DOLO-388394 format. One record per residue: residue in one letter; chain; x, y, z of N, C-alpha, C in turn. Coordinates in pm, 1 decimal, m for minus. Layout:
<rest a&kette A&n.u X&n.v Y&n.w Z&ca.u X&ca.v Y&ca.w Z&c.u X&c.v Y&c.w Z> $
...
***
This chain:
<rest d&kette A&n.u m2564.4&n.v m319.7&n.w 1615.4&ca.u m2432.2&ca.v m266.2&ca.w 1588.2&c.u m2428.2&c.v m188.5&c.w 1456.3> $
<rest a&kette A&n.u m2494.0&n.v m243.0&n.w 1356.3&ca.u m2494.2&ca.v m175.7&ca.w 1225.7&c.u m2563.4&c.v m40.0&c.w 1233.5> $
<rest r&kette A&n.u m2674.6&n.v m34.2&n.w 1305.7&ca.u m2745.4&ca.v 93.4&ca.w 1320.2&c.u m2660.2&c.v 196.1&c.w 1393.6> $
<rest a&kette A&n.u m2596.5&n.v 151.8&n.w 1498.9&ca.u m2512.0&ca.v 243.1&ca.w 1576.1&c.u m2396.4&c.v 294.3&c.w 1490.6> $
<rest t&kette A&n.u m2337.4&n.v 206.5&n.w 1412.0&ca.u m2228.6&ca.v 246.8&ca.w 1323.1&c.u m2277.7&c.v 348.4&c.w 1221.0> $
<rest a&kette A&n.u m2394.3&n.v 322.3&n.w 1162.8&ca.u m2450.9&ca.v 415.0&ca.w 1064.7&c.u m2478.6&c.v 551.0&c.w 1128.2> $
<rest e&kette A&n.u m2530.4&n.v 551.9&n.w 1249.4&ca.u m2557.8&ca.v 677.9&ca.w 1318.2&c.u m2429.9&c.v 757.7&c.w 1340.9> $
<rest v&kette A&n.u m2324.3&n.v 688.9&n.w 1381.0&ca.u m2195.2&ca.v 756.0&ca.w 1400.8&c.u m2144.6&c.v 811.7&c.w 1268.0> $
<rest l&kette A&n.u m2151.1&n.v 731.3&n.w 1163.0&ca.u m2106.0&ca.v 775.9&ca.w 1031.6&c.u m2183.7&c.v 899.1&c.w 985.4> $
<rest f&kette A&n.u m2315.3&n.v 893.5&n.w 992.9&ca.u m2396.3&ca.v 1007.5&ca.w 948.3&c.u m2366.6&c.v 1132.2&c.w 1031.0> $
<rest a&kette A&n.u m2345.9&n.v 1115.4&n.w 1160.5&ca.u m2313.6&ca.v 1229.5&ca.w 1246.2&c.u m2178.7&c.v 1289.6&c.w 1208.1> $
<rest q&kette A&n.u m2081.0&n.v 1204.1&n.w 1173.1&ca.u m1948.7&ca.v 1252.8&ca.w 1133.4&c.u m1956.4&c.v 1327.9&c.w 1001.0> $
<rest v&kette A&n.u m2030.8&n.v 1273.3&n.w 905.9&ca.u m2045.9&ca.v 1338.3&ca.w 775.6&c.u m2113.6&c.v 1474.1&c.w 792.1> $
<rest e&kette A&n.u m2211.6&n.v 1479.8&n.w 882.7&ca.u m2281.0&ca.v 1605.5&ca.w 907.7&c.u m2190.1&c.v 1706.5&c.w 977.6> $
<rest r&kette A&n.u m2111.5&n.v 1659.2&n.w 1071.4&ca.u m2026.4&ca.v 1748.0&ca.w 1151.3&c.u m1908.8&c.v 1804.6&c.w 1072.3> $
<rest y&kette A&n.u m1844.8&n.v 1720.4&n.w 990.3&ca.u m1724.3&ca.v 1761.6&ca.w 917.7&c.u m1759.1&c.v 1791.1&c.w 772.1> $
<rest a&kette A&n.u m1765.3&n.v 1917.9&n.w 739.6&ca.u m1809.7&ca.v 1961.6&ca.w 607.3&c.u m1719.1&c.v 1912.6&c.w 494.4> $
<rest d&kette A&n.u m1590.8&n.v 1885.2&n.w 523.4&ca.u m1498.1&ca.v 1843.4&ca.w 418.0&c.u m1510.6&c.v 1695.4&c.w 382.0> $
<rest l&kette A&n.u m1588.6&n.v 1619.2&n.w 458.3&ca.u m1607.1&ca.v 1477.8&ca.w 424.7&c.u m1702.5&c.v 1464.3&c.w 306.3> $
<rest p&kette A&n.u m1673.6&n.v 1371.8&n.w 215.0&ca.u m1765.2&ca.v 1346.9&ca.w 103.3&c.u m1900.5&c.v 1299.9&c.w 155.8> $
<rest k&kette A&n.u m2003.0&n.v 1325.6&n.w 80.0&ca.u m2139.2&ca.v 1290.9&ca.w 121.6&c.u m2192.1&c.v 1164.1&c.w 55.4> $
<rest d&kette A&n.u m2120.7&n.v 1111.1&n.w m42.6&ca.u m2168.4&ca.v 991.0&ca.w m112.0&c.u m2076.5&c.v 872.1&c.w m83.3> $
<rest v&kette A&n.u m2126.6&n.v 752.8&n.w m111.2&ca.u m2053.6&ca.v 630.0&ca.w m81.5&c.u m1920.4&c.v 625.1&c.w m157.6> $
<rest a&kette A&n.u m1922.3&n.v 656.2&n.w m286.7&ca.u m1799.2&ca.v 652.0&ca.w m366.7&c.u m1696.1&c.v 750.8&c.w m312.9> $
<rest g&kette A&n.u m1742.1&n.v 869.1&n.w m277.7&ca.u m1651.6&ca.v 969.6&ca.w m223.4&c.u m1593.1&c.v 928.3&c.w m89.4> $
<rest l&kette A&n.u m1676.2&n.v 871.1&n.w m2.1&ca.u m1628.1&ca.v 823.0&ca.w 127.4&c.u m1528.4&c.v 708.4&c.w 109.9> $
<rest d&kette A&n.u m1556.9&n.v 619.4&n.w 14.4&ca.u m1464.8&ca.v 509.2&ca.w m12.4&c.u m1329.0&c.v 562.6&c.w m57.4> $
<rest a&kette A&n.u m1328.8&n.v 656.0&n.w m149.2&ca.u m1203.5&ca.v 715.0&ca.w m198.0&c.u m1130.4&c.v 786.1&c.w m84.5> $
<rest f&kette A&n.u m1204.6&n.v 857.4&n.w m1.4&ca.u m1145.1&ca.v 929.6&ca.w 111.3&c.u m1079.7&c.v 832.9&c.w 209.7> $
<rest c&kette A&n.u m1149.0&n.v 724.4&n.w 241.4&ca.u m1098.7&ca.v 627.8&ca.w 339.2&c.u m991.2&c.v 536.1&c.w 282.2> $
<rest s&kette A&n.u m988.7&n.v 521.2&n.w 151.4&ca.u m893.8&ca.v 430.5&ca.w 87.1&c.u m772.8&c.v 502.7&c.w 29.1> $
<rest a&kette A&n.u m764.6&n.v 631.1&n.w 49.9&ca.u m654.1&ca.v 708.1&ca.w m7.8&c.u m519.9&c.v 654.0&c.w 41.5> $
<rest v&kette A&n.u m428.0&n.v 637.6&n.w m50.8&ca.u m294.1&ca.v 587.9&ca.w m19.1&c.u m198.9&c.v 706.4&c.w m13.1> $
<rest d&kette A&n.u m119.9&n.v 709.0&n.w 90.6&ca.u m15.4&ca.v 810.6&ca.w 103.7&c.u 68.2&c.v 807.5&c.w m24.0> $
<rest p&kette A&n.u 89.4&n.v 921.7&n.w m90.1&ca.u 163.9&ca.v 921.5&ca.w m216.6&c.u 309.0&c.v 874.0&c.w m203.1> $
<rest g&kette A&n.u 358.9&n.v 867.2&n.w m81.0&ca.u 494.0&ca.v 816.5&ca.w m59.5&c.u 500.2&c.v 664.9&c.w m51.9> $
<rest r&kette A&n.u 382.0&n.v 602.2&n.w m52.8&ca.u 374.5&ca.v 456.0&ca.w m42.5&c.u 347.2&c.v 393.7&c.w m178.4> $
<rest v&kette A&n.u 405.8&n.v 277.8&n.w m200.7&ca.u 376.9&ca.v 200.6&ca.w m321.5&c.u 247.7&c.v 122.0&c.w m299.8> $
<rest d&kette A&n.u 231.6&n.v 66.9&n.w m180.3&ca.u 112.3&ca.v m9.1&ca.w m142.9&c.u 45.4&c.v 60.3&c.w m24.6> $
<rest a&kette A&n.u m77.0&n.v 24.5&n.w 2.5&ca.u m155.0&ca.v 91.9&ca.w 107.2&c.u m92.7&c.v 78.2&c.w 245.9> $
<rest e&kette A&n.u m25.6&n.v m33.0&n.w 272.0&ca.u 34.2&ca.v m56.2&ca.w 403.6&c.u 168.3&c.v 14.4&c.w 422.4> $
<rest g&kette A&n.u 232.0&n.v 51.5&n.w 313.6&ca.u 364.0&ca.v 113.3&ca.w 323.4&c.u 476.8&c.v 13.3&c.w 339.4> $
<rest k&kette A&n.u 451.0&n.v m111.1&n.w 301.4&ca.u 559.4&ca.v m211.2&ca.w 304.3&c.u 666.6&c.v m173.5&c.w 202.3> $
<rest f&kette A&n.u 620.9&n.v m112.3&n.w 91.9&ca.u 712.7&ca.v m56.2&ca.w m7.3&c.u 683.1&c.v 92.6&c.w m17.5> $
<rest v&kette A&n.u 787.6&n.v 171.8&n.w m25.5&ca.u 773.3&ca.v 317.1&ca.w m36.4&c.u 856.5&c.v 366.2&c.w m154.1> $
<rest w&kette A&n.u 824.1&n.v 485.6&n.w m201.1&ca.u 897.5&ca.v 544.9&ca.w m313.5&c.u 1020.4&c.v 618.5&c.w m262.4> $
<rest k&kette A&n.u 1132.0&n.v 594.9&n.w m328.9&ca.u 1255.9&ca.v 667.8&ca.w m300.5&c.u 1325.3&c.v 689.9&c.w m433.5> $
<rest s&kette A&n.u 1335.4&n.v 815.0&n.w m472.6&ca.u 1396.2&ca.v 850.3&ca.w m601.6&c.u 1329.5&c.v 775.8&c.w m716.8> $
<rest g&kette A&n.u 1196.1&n.v 761.6&n.w m709.8&ca.u 1121.6&ca.v 697.3&ca.w m816.6&c.u 1129.8&c.v 546.2&c.w m817.7> $
<rest e&kette A&n.u 1193.1&n.v 487.6&n.w m718.5&ca.u 1213.9&ca.v 342.3&ca.w m711.0&c.u 1139.4&c.v 287.6&c.w m589.2> $
<rest a&kette A&n.u 1079.7&n.v 168.9&n.w m602.7&ca.u 1014.3&ca.v 103.4&ca.w m489.6&c.u 1121.5&c.v 46.0&c.w m398.5> $
<rest v&kette A&n.u 1118.4&n.v 86.7&n.w m271.7&ca.u 1214.2&ca.v 35.1&ca.w m173.2&c.u 1137.0&c.v m22.5&c.w m54.8> $
<rest f&kette A&n.u 1203.2&n.v m109.5&n.w 19.3&ca.u 1141.9&ca.v m169.0&ca.w 137.2&c.u 1122.1&c.v m61.6&c.w 243.2> $
<rest g&kette A&n.u 1003.4&n.v m56.5&n.w 298.4&ca.u 971.3&ca.v 40.4&ca.w 402.1&c.u 957.7&c.v m24.3&c.w 538.6> $
<rest f&kette A&n.u 1001.6&n.v m147.9&n.w 552.5&ca.u 987.2&ca.v m218.9&ca.w 679.4&c.u 1104.1&c.v m315.0&c.w 699.2> $
<rest g&kette A&n.u 1115.8&n.v m363.5&n.w 821.2&ca.u 1209.3&ca.v m470.5&ca.w 854.9&c.u 1352.0&c.v m425.3&c.w 876.7> $
<rest n&kette A&n.u 1428.6&n.v m512.9&n.w 936.6&ca.u 1569.9&ca.v m485.2&ca.w 962.4&c.u 1658.5&c.v m532.5&c.w 848.0> $
<rest k&kette A&n.u 1616.5&n.v m636.3&n.w 781.4&ca.u 1702.1&ca.v m698.5&ca.w 680.9&c.u 1717.0&c.v m614.7&c.w 554.0> $
<rest h&kette A&n.u 1607.4&n.v m559.2&n.w 502.7&ca.u 1614.2&ca.v m490.2&ca.w 373.6&c.u 1556.7&c.v m349.1&c.w 373.8> $
<rest k&kette A&n.u 1518.0&n.v m295.8&n.w 488.5&ca.u 1457.9&ca.v m162.0&ca.w 493.3&c.u 1549.0&c.v m60.5&c.w 425.1> $
<rest g&kette A&n.u 1489.1&n.v 16.0&n.w 331.3&ca.u 1563.8&ca.v 117.9&ca.w 258.9&c.u 1631.1&c.v 67.0&c.w 131.9> $
<rest r&kette A&n.u 1629.6&n.v m63.4&n.w 109.8&ca.u 1689.5&ca.v m120.3&ca.w m11.6&c.u 1584.3&c.v m129.4&c.w m121.2> $
<rest a&kette A&n.u 1627.1&n.v m110.7&n.w m243.0&ca.u 1536.6&ca.v m116.3&ca.w m357.6&c.u 1486.0&c.v m258.5&c.w m378.7> $
<rest l&kette A&n.u 1358.9&n.v m270.3&n.w m411.6&ca.u 1298.7&ca.v m400.3&ca.w m442.0&c.u 1376.1&c.v m468.1&c.w m554.2> $
<rest r&kette A&n.u 1412.7&n.v m393.1&n.w m654.5&ca.u 1487.3&ca.v m445.5&ca.w m769.1&c.u 1619.4&c.v m509.8&c.w m722.5> $
<rest e&kette A&n.u 1686.9&n.v m443.6&n.w m630.3&ca.u 1814.7&ca.v m493.1&ca.w m576.3&c.u 1794.1&c.v m621.4&c.w m495.8> $
<rest v&kette A&n.u 1690.5&n.v m624.7&n.w m412.9&ca.u 1665.3&ca.v m743.2&ca.w m331.0&c.u 1626.4&c.v m861.6&c.w m419.1> $
<rest v&kette A&n.u 1548.3&n.v m837.6&n.w m524.3&ca.u 1513.1&ca.v m945.9&ca.w m616.7&c.u 1640.1&c.v m1003.8&c.w m678.6> $
<rest a&kette A&n.u 1734.4&n.v m918.0&n.w m714.5&ca.u 1858.8&ca.v m964.0&ca.w m777.4&c.u 1948.9&c.v m1038.9&c.w m679.1> $
<rest q&kette A&n.u 1947.0&n.v m999.7&n.w m552.1&ca.u 2042.3&ca.v m1054.5&ca.w m455.8&c.u 1983.6&c.v m1153.7&c.w m356.0> $
<rest d&kette A&n.u 1852.1&n.v m1149.5&n.w m333.8&ca.u 1791.6&ca.v m1234.5&ca.w m231.3&c.u 1649.3&c.v m1272.8&c.w m271.1> $
<rest r&kette A&n.u 1636.1&n.v m1343.9&n.w m382.4&ca.u 1504.2&ca.v m1385.3&ca.w m432.0&c.u 1429.1&c.v m1469.8&c.w m329.9> $
<rest g&kette A&n.u 1503.4&n.v m1542.7&n.w m248.7&ca.u 1442.1&ca.v m1627.1&ca.w m146.2&c.u 1359.7&c.v m1546.1&c.w m47.2> $
<rest y&kette A&n.u 1404.1&n.v m1425.9&n.w m16.9&ca.u 1330.2&ca.v m1340.8&ca.w 75.4&c.u 1196.1&c.v m1300.5&c.w 14.0> $
<rest i&kette A&n.u 1198.7&n.v m1266.6&n.w m113.1&ca.u 1075.4&ca.v m1228.7&ca.w m182.1&c.u 981.1&c.v m1349.1&c.w m187.9> $
<rest s&kette A&n.u 1035.2&n.v m1466.4&n.w m214.2&ca.u 953.6&ca.v m1588.4&ca.w m215.9&c.u 894.3&c.v m1614.9&c.w m78.2> $
<rest w&kette A&n.u 972.2&n.v m1592.1&n.w 26.3&ca.u 921.1&ca.v m1607.6&ca.w 162.5&c.u 804.3&c.v m1512.4&c.w 187.2> $
<rest m&kette A&n.u 817.5&n.v m1388.2&n.w 140.3&ca.u 709.8&ca.v m1291.0&ca.w 159.2&c.u 580.3&c.v m1341.1&c.w 95.1> $
<rest i&kette A&n.u 593.5&n.v m1403.7&n.w m20.6&ca.u 476.4&ca.v m1453.8&ca.w m93.8&c.u 417.0&c.v m1576.0&c.w m23.9> $
<rest d&kette A&n.u 502.3&n.v m1670.8&n.w 14.2&ca.u 455.4&ca.v m1800.0&ca.w 63.4&c.u 430.4&c.v m1807.2&c.w 213.7> $
<rest k&kette A&n.u 514.8&n.v m1743.4&n.w 291.6&ca.u 508.6&ca.v m1762.6&ca.w 436.0&c.u 478.4&c.v m1636.0&c.w 515.5> $
<rest g&kette A&n.u 498.4&n.v m1521.9&n.w 453.2&ca.u 475.7&ca.v m1396.2&ca.w 523.7&c.u 327.5&c.v m1367.4&c.w 540.6> $
<rest n&kette A&n.u 298.9&n.v m1270.0&n.w 622.3&ca.u 160.8&ca.v m1230.5&ca.w 646.8&c.u 139.1&c.v m1092.9&c.w 584.7> $
<rest f&kette A&n.u 130.8&n.v m1090.0&n.w 452.1&ca.u 122.1&ca.v m964.5&ca.w 378.9&c.u m8.4&c.v m955.6&c.w 302.1> $
<rest s&kette A&n.u m46.8&n.v m833.6&n.w 270.3&ca.u m171.0&ca.v m810.1&ca.w 195.0&c.u m158.8&c.v m865.8&c.w 53.3> $
<rest a&kette A&n.u m273.4&n.v m881.7&n.w m9.5&ca.u m275.9&ca.v m929.7&ca.w m147.4&c.u m200.1&c.v m834.3&c.w m239.3> $
<rest d&kette A&n.u m206.6&n.v m705.7&n.w m210.6&ca.u m136.7&ca.v m605.9&ca.w m291.2&c.u 14.8&c.v m623.9&c.w m282.3> $
<rest v&kette A&n.u 66.9&n.v m644.3&n.w m162.2&ca.u 211.0&ca.v m664.9&ca.w m142.9&c.u 254.1&c.v m793.9&c.w m211.3> $
<rest i&kette A&n.u 174.5&n.v m898.3&n.w m197.5&ca.u 208.1&ca.v m1025.8&ca.w m261.8&c.u 209.2&c.v m1010.7&c.w m413.5> $
<rest r&kette A&n.u 113.7&n.v m936.4&n.w m466.9&ca.u 112.0&ca.v m912.0&ca.w m612.8&c.u 238.7&c.v m838.6&c.w m656.3> $
<rest i&kette A&n.u 278.3&n.v m737.3&n.w m581.5&ca.u 399.6&ca.v m661.7&ca.w m613.7&c.u 520.4&c.v m754.9&c.w m612.0> $
<rest c&kette A&n.u 526.9&n.v m843.2&n.w m513.4&ca.u 638.9&ca.v m937.6&ca.w m503.9&c.u 640.1&c.v m1036.3&c.w m620.2> $
<rest r&kette A&n.u 523.8&n.v m1090.7&n.w m652.1&ca.u 515.5&ca.v m1185.5&ca.w m765.2&c.u 560.6&c.v m1119.7&c.w m895.5> $
<rest e&kette A&n.u 510.2&n.v m999.9&n.w m918.4&ca.u 547.2&ca.v m928.6&ca.w m1040.5&c.u 696.5&c.v m896.5&c.w m1042.5> $
<rest a&kette A&n.u 751.5&n.v m861.3&n.w m927.2&ca.u 894.7&ca.v m830.3&ca.w m920.4&c.u 978.0&c.v m953.2&c.w m954.7> $
<rest l&kette A&n.u 936.5&n.v m1070.0&n.w m906.3&ca.u 1009.3&ca.v m1193.0&ca.w m940.6&c.u 1003.1&c.v m1220.8&c.w m1090.1> $
<rest d&kette A&n.u 899.0&n.v m1170.4&n.w m1156.8&ca.u 885.3&ca.v m1185.7&ca.w m1302.3&c.u 953.3&c.v m1071.8&c.w m1378.3> $
<rest g&kette A&n.u 1019.9&n.v m982.2&n.w m1304.5&ca.u 1092.6&ca.v m872.8&ca.w m1368.8&c.u 1010.6&c.v m747.3&c.w m1392.5> $
<rest k&kette A&n.u 889.9&n.v m742.6&n.w m1339.0&ca.u 803.9&ca.v m625.0&ca.w m1354.8&c.u 798.1&c.v m551.3&c.w m1221.0> $
<rest f&kette A&n.u 854.2&n.v m431.8&n.w m1218.2&ca.u 863.3&ca.v m354.2&ca.w m1094.4&c.u 766.6&c.v m237.1&c.w m1098.1> $
<rest p&kette A&n.u 720.1&n.v m194.8&n.w m979.8&ca.u 628.0&ca.v m80.0&ca.w m975.7&c.u 691.2&c.v 43.5&c.w m1040.0> $
<rest a&kette A&n.u 609.1&n.v 118.7&n.w m1108.3&ca.u 654.4&ca.v 243.9&ca.w m1170.0&c.u 575.7&c.v 357.7&c.w m1107.5> $
<rest k&kette A&n.u 644.9&n.v 457.4&n.w m1058.7&ca.u 578.4&ca.v 569.8&ca.w m996.2&c.u 515.6&c.v 656.7&c.w m1103.7> $
<rest k&kette A&n.u 389.0&n.v 687.3&n.w m1083.2&ca.u 317.8&ca.v 772.7&ca.w m1177.0&c.u 359.2&c.v 917.1&c.w m1153.7> $
<rest a&kette A&n.u 366.3&n.v 993.0&n.w m1260.2&ca.u 401.2&ca.v 1134.2&ca.w m1249.2&c.u 292.9&c.v 1207.8&c.w m1173.9> $
<rest s&kette A&n.u 333.4&n.v 1302.1&n.w m1090.0&ca.u 236.6&ca.v 1382.7&ca.w m1013.4&c.u 165.4&c.v 1479.2&c.w m1107.4> $
<rest a&kette A&n.u 38.2&n.v 1499.8&n.w m1076.7&ca.u m41.3&ca.v 1589.8&ca.w m1160.2&c.u m13.9&c.v 1734.3&c.w m1126.6> $
***
């Protein structure tokens, strides 16, 4: 399986000239986060420079800062019982401590 995967990868790199040719470049290419997302999954997205919920019926479109102020239990649930990535859990933990994501200025 590993050999077959490597063969496919090498063929893709050869076929598509815009793909990076080194491991670091391929990692960056494959790990690129949509600039509209706060986290790689898009559970939080940027809206007017503020991290807002990008999923669910309960808080979608609401600012993380607002939900922390009004429904801390939901954030705690995300940390303890939800099935979220380590990145999302870190964002939630920091938000409960009063530290919210800050959007970096575009270059």
